[in-house]
Backbone bond lengths (Angstrom), bond angles and torsions (degrees), N, CA, C in turn:
res aa  C-N    CA-C-N  psi(-1)  N-CA   C-N-CA  omega(-1)  CA-C   N-CA-C  phi
1 X - - - 1.464 - - 1.518 108.51 -
2 X 1.335 116.29 131.70 1.454 120.70 179.48 1.520 110.82 -72.60
3 X 1.335 115.75 160.17 1.462 119.72 -178.59 1.519 110.96 -62.50
4 X 1.319 118.74 -32.09 1.461 121.47 -175.68 1.513 113.88 -79.09
5 X 1.321 117.22 -17.46 1.455 119.60 -176.83 1.514 110.43 -77.41
6 X 1.346 116.39 136.80 1.445 118.83 174.20 1.526 110.79 -69.12
7 X 1.333 116.46 155.08 1.476 121.62 173.79 1.511 107.26 -84.72
8 X 1.323 117.40 116.77 1.450 122.72 -173.69 1.526 111.06 -123.20
9 X 1.315 115.02 130.29 1.456 122.16 170.40 1.514 107.27 -122.23
10 X 1.332 116.53 124.70 1.465 120.80 -177.79 1.514 109.47 -115.21
11 X 1.330 116.60 122.86 1.433 123.35 175.95 1.539 107.19 -93.94
12 X 1.333 116.25 106.05 1.448 122.23 -170.61 1.501 111.27 -127.88
13 X 1.337 114.67 162.14 1.486 121.40 170.76 1.494 108.49 -93.23
14 X 1.310 115.88 151.71 1.457 121.98 -179.46 1.530 111.24 -53.98
15 X 1.324 116.26 -54.64 1.462 123.39 178.89 1.507 108.23 -125.08
16 X 1.306 115.73 112.46 1.466 121.00 -178.04 1.520 109.75 -166.82
17 X 1.317 117.70 131.00 1.449 119.49 179.17 1.520 113.17 -57.58
18 X 1.314 115.97 -42.63 1.472 120.13 -179.60 1.539 110.51 -64.33
19 X 1.342 115.44 -43.90 1.474 120.56 -179.30 1.540 109.60 -65.57
20 X 1.337 118.26 -41.05 1.453 120.46 179.73 1.529 110.12 -66.33
21 X 1.340 118.34 -30.06 1.447 121.13 176.07 1.524 111.09 -64.21
22 X 1.346 116.37 -39.58 1.477 119.67 175.95 1.524 109.85 -65.52
23 X 1.346 117.24 -45.18 1.463 119.29 178.10 1.538 110.85 -58.44
24 X 1.340 117.28 -39.66 1.458 121.53 179.97 1.515 111.69 -60.10
25 X 1.308 117.13 -39.15 1.470 121.44 178.06 1.515 110.28 -66.80
26 X 1.336 116.37 -41.40 1.454 118.75 178.48 1.543 110.49 -62.17
27 X 1.363 116.13 -39.58 1.485 118.38 177.49 1.527 111.01 -69.06
28 X 1.334 116.69 -40.38 1.463 120.65 -179.28 1.531 112.66 -55.85
29 X 1.318 115.41 -41.02 1.456 120.64 -177.40 1.528 112.62 -98.73
30 X 1.350 116.06 5.24 1.456 122.25 -179.75 1.527 111.35 53.75
31 X 1.332 115.94 47.17 1.453 122.03 -177.18 1.518 111.03 -95.40
32 X 1.322 114.77 135.25 1.448 120.85 171.86 1.538 106.27 -78.47
33 X 1.338 115.64 140.09 1.464 119.39 176.69 1.511 110.15 -155.23
34 X 1.308 115.06 154.76 1.454 120.48 174.33 1.516 107.29 -93.76
35 X 1.336 115.71 122.49 1.446 120.62 178.37 1.517 109.06 -98.38
36 X 1.311 115.97 126.53 1.477 122.20 176.13 1.522 107.87 -115.09
37 X 1.339 114.75 106.15 1.449 123.01 -176.37 1.528 109.00 -78.75
38 X 1.337 115.69 108.59 1.472 120.33 -174.95 1.514 112.82 -77.58
39 X 1.331 117.77 -8.78 1.463 121.77 175.81 1.514 109.38 -87.16
40 X 1.309 117.27 -48.52 1.467 121.94 -177.18 1.531 110.76 -72.36
41 X 1.302 118.35 -27.72 1.456 121.54 -177.73 1.536 111.02 -133.05
42 X 1.345 117.75 96.91 1.468 120.64 -178.65 1.527 114.09 -58.16
43 X 1.320 118.63 -22.45 1.463 120.83 177.00 1.555 109.67 -64.05
44 X 1.302 116.03 -32.75 1.482 120.44 177.72 1.512 110.74 -68.49
45 X 1.354 116.91 -37.78 1.461 120.95 176.80 1.536 109.05 -61.11
46 X 1.325 115.36 -47.58 1.485 120.13 -179.91 1.531 108.73 -60.06
47 X 1.350 117.86 -45.18 1.455 121.16 179.65 1.536 110.93 -59.12
48 X 1.353 115.22 -45.26 1.464 121.26 178.83 1.524 111.01 -58.22
49 X 1.336 116.14 -45.99 1.460 120.83 -177.92 1.520 110.40 -65.52
50 X 1.318 118.08 -38.74 1.472 120.82 178.58 1.540 110.46 -65.69
51 X 1.335 116.57 -42.98 1.468 119.22 -176.16 1.521 112.18 -76.65
52 X 1.351 117.64 -33.96 1.470 119.63 -174.57 1.520 112.73 -95.94
53 X 1.344 116.78 -18.03 1.473 120.85 -178.77 1.505 113.26 75.99
54 X 1.342 118.10 14.37 1.470 119.96 -179.93 1.556 108.07 -157.34
55 X 1.349 118.23 165.07 1.466 120.95 -171.01 1.535 114.71 -97.78
56 X 1.332 119.57 -1.47 1.468 119.65 -172.48 1.533 111.58 -90.02
57 X 1.308 115.15 143.62 1.451 120.97 177.07 1.525 110.47 -119.14
58 X 1.315 116.98 162.77 1.436 130.20 3.02 1.522 113.31 -75.22
59 X 1.318 115.00 153.67 1.446 121.84 169.02 1.545 105.52 -126.94
60 X 1.312 115.08 136.36 1.466 121.51 -177.03 1.517 108.55 -127.81
61 X 1.324 116.64 123.12 1.465 121.35 175.80 1.522 107.71 -101.18
62 X 1.343 115.31 122.88 1.455 121.50 -179.60 1.520 108.54 -121.54
63 X 1.319 115.84 114.55 1.474 121.26 -178.85 1.508 111.79 48.19
64 X 1.346 116.00 43.81 1.457 120.58 176.39 1.518 115.95 87.40
65 X 1.311 118.08 -8.60 1.468 123.13 -179.68 1.519 108.81 -96.37
66 X 1.342 117.65 119.42 1.468 121.63 -178.40 1.520 110.19 -87.98
67 X 1.322 115.02 124.55 1.470 122.48 173.01 1.509 105.39 -105.84
68 X 1.327 116.98 106.05 1.452 123.11 -172.63 1.519 112.50 -94.48
69 X 1.357 115.28 138.59 1.456 121.96 175.98 1.527 111.03 50.54
70 X 1.351 115.22 62.09 1.465 119.86 -173.70 1.526 111.83 -119.76
71 X 1.322 114.55 157.06 1.472 121.18 172.66 1.523 107.02 -93.23
72 X 1.309 116.42 169.00 1.456 120.50 174.47 1.523 110.22 -61.88
73 X 1.307 115.72 -39.18 1.482 120.60 178.16 1.512 110.54 -59.40
74 X 1.324 118.25 -42.66 1.474 120.53 179.18 1.542 111.23 -68.51
75 X 1.340 117.58 -37.77 1.454 120.16 178.26 1.521 109.02 -64.16
76 X 1.313 117.70 -44.79 1.457 121.45 179.04 1.517 111.29 -60.32
77 X 1.331 117.59 -46.77 1.472 121.26 -179.13 1.545 110.37 -60.91
78 X 1.329 117.51 -42.50 1.441 122.02 -179.08 1.525 110.51 -65.41
79 X 1.351 115.97 -43.53 1.468 118.55 -178.19 1.536 111.22 -68.26
80 X 1.313 118.70 -35.04 1.447 122.05 176.00 1.545 110.98 -67.13
81 X 1.353 115.20 -46.92 1.450 120.92 178.97 1.526 113.31 -59.35
82 X 1.322 116.14 -35.30 1.442 121.85 -175.91 1.525 114.96 -98.50
83 X 1.336 115.63 11.59 1.450 120.38 176.61 1.504 116.53 68.30
84 X 1.328 117.20 21.10 1.462 120.35 179.48 1.549 111.99 -79.38
85 X 1.360 115.45 -26.57 1.452 121.74 175.83 1.532 108.15 -138.21
86 X 1.294 114.73 157.14 1.473 121.00 173.69 1.548 108.31 -99.77
87 X 1.308 116.99 148.30 1.483 118.44 178.77 1.531 111.55 -55.37
88 X 1.335 115.84 144.41 1.451 121.39 175.42 1.536 107.24 -129.97
89 X 1.348 115.68 156.71 1.448 120.69 -177.97 1.528 112.14 -81.26
90 X 1.324 117.67 -19.47 1.453 122.28 -175.15 1.533 111.14 -63.16
91 X 1.313 114.79 148.97 1.477 121.63 174.25 1.532 106.96 -92.96
92 X 1.312 116.37 150.48 1.467 120.10 173.06 1.514 109.36 -66.50
93 X 1.319 117.64 147.57 1.464 121.86 -175.79 1.531 112.94 -90.28
94 X 1.328 116.81 10.05 1.479 121.97 176.53 1.524 105.96 -156.22
95 X 1.327 116.12 159.38 1.501 118.59 176.77 1.514 110.30 -58.66
96 X 1.311 117.92 138.08 1.468 120.85 -175.71 1.538 111.55 -108.06
97 X 1.310 118.32 3.52 1.446 120.26 -178.07 1.537 110.48 -147.65
98 X 1.333 115.37 55.48 1.463 117.05 -179.53 1.512 112.11 -152.40
99 X 1.322 114.64 149.26 1.436 120.90 176.28 1.523 109.33 -79.56
100 X 1.295 117.49 174.95 1.442 121.92 172.91 1.547 108.40 -65.23
101 X 1.291 115.62 147.65 1.470 120.47 174.66 1.525 108.77 -73.19
102 X 1.342 116.11 165.97 1.472 120.74 175.10 1.514 110.37 -58.00
103 X 1.334 117.22 -39.74 1.456 121.25 178.51 1.511 112.84 -61.33
104 X 1.350 115.83 -41.99 1.462 119.91 178.84 1.523 110.07 -66.20
105 X 1.324 119.11 -40.59 1.465 121.04 176.17 1.503 111.84 -61.44
106 X 1.327 116.62 -41.22 1.481 120.13 178.31 1.516 111.05 -64.25
107 X 1.308 116.70 -41.56 1.487 121.13 178.43 1.529 110.97 -63.23
108 X 1.330 116.44 -40.63 1.471 120.23 178.67 1.535 109.57 -64.36
109 X 1.335 116.12 -41.36 1.481 120.01 179.68 1.552 110.00 -60.67
110 X 1.336 116.28 -30.47 1.470 120.96 178.91 1.549 109.41 -86.04
111 X 1.297 118.88 -2.34 1.457 122.19 -179.47 1.497 114.16 80.56
112 X 1.338 117.30 21.51 1.463 121.59 -178.80 1.536 108.60 -103.10
113 X 1.337 113.50 158.11 1.484 119.50 172.58 1.521 106.21 -75.36
114 X 1.317 117.48 121.17 1.470 119.83 -176.08 1.515 113.30 -65.10
115 X 1.327 116.20 110.04 1.451 120.88 173.34 1.519 115.36 64.59
116 X 1.306 117.40 3.10 1.445 119.67 -177.39 1.519 114.53 61.52
117 X 1.352 117.02 21.53 1.469 121.92 -173.72 1.513 113.39 -87.73
118 X 1.329 117.70 -17.66 1.464 119.61 -173.80 1.490 109.24 -74.28
119 X 1.324 117.43 132.40 1.442 122.67 177.65 1.516 108.36 -113.89
120 X 1.307 116.33 131.84 1.460 120.70 179.54 1.518 108.42 -104.66
121 X 1.301 115.46 138.66 1.461 122.05 177.30 1.497 108.93 -96.18
122 X 1.304 117.07 144.31 1.453 121.11 179.11 1.521 110.59 -76.30
């Protein structure tokens, strides 16, 4: 991680429109972040609830500041306002302010990857 990059921990769901919006912002600004999947690891959900004081996700911690129950759009606005990132011309590669569609929820209920749209970062 470069000196200029903020330290980011994102508490996200495996498949979720809101969570994918946060991931899209991280990709847009080429930000390194630690992703804690609260679905695959219930201990991360507990940690998120203890740190944020509430159960809703996504929650994103940036340099020790917890942004609770936020969209990617809200994370981006906060980081720009607080000088954590500089504006870029690129567009996000996924919606940054939307829930999963009904189709995506149905696919998840069947245990499928919704639409194959979720991108995982190494």
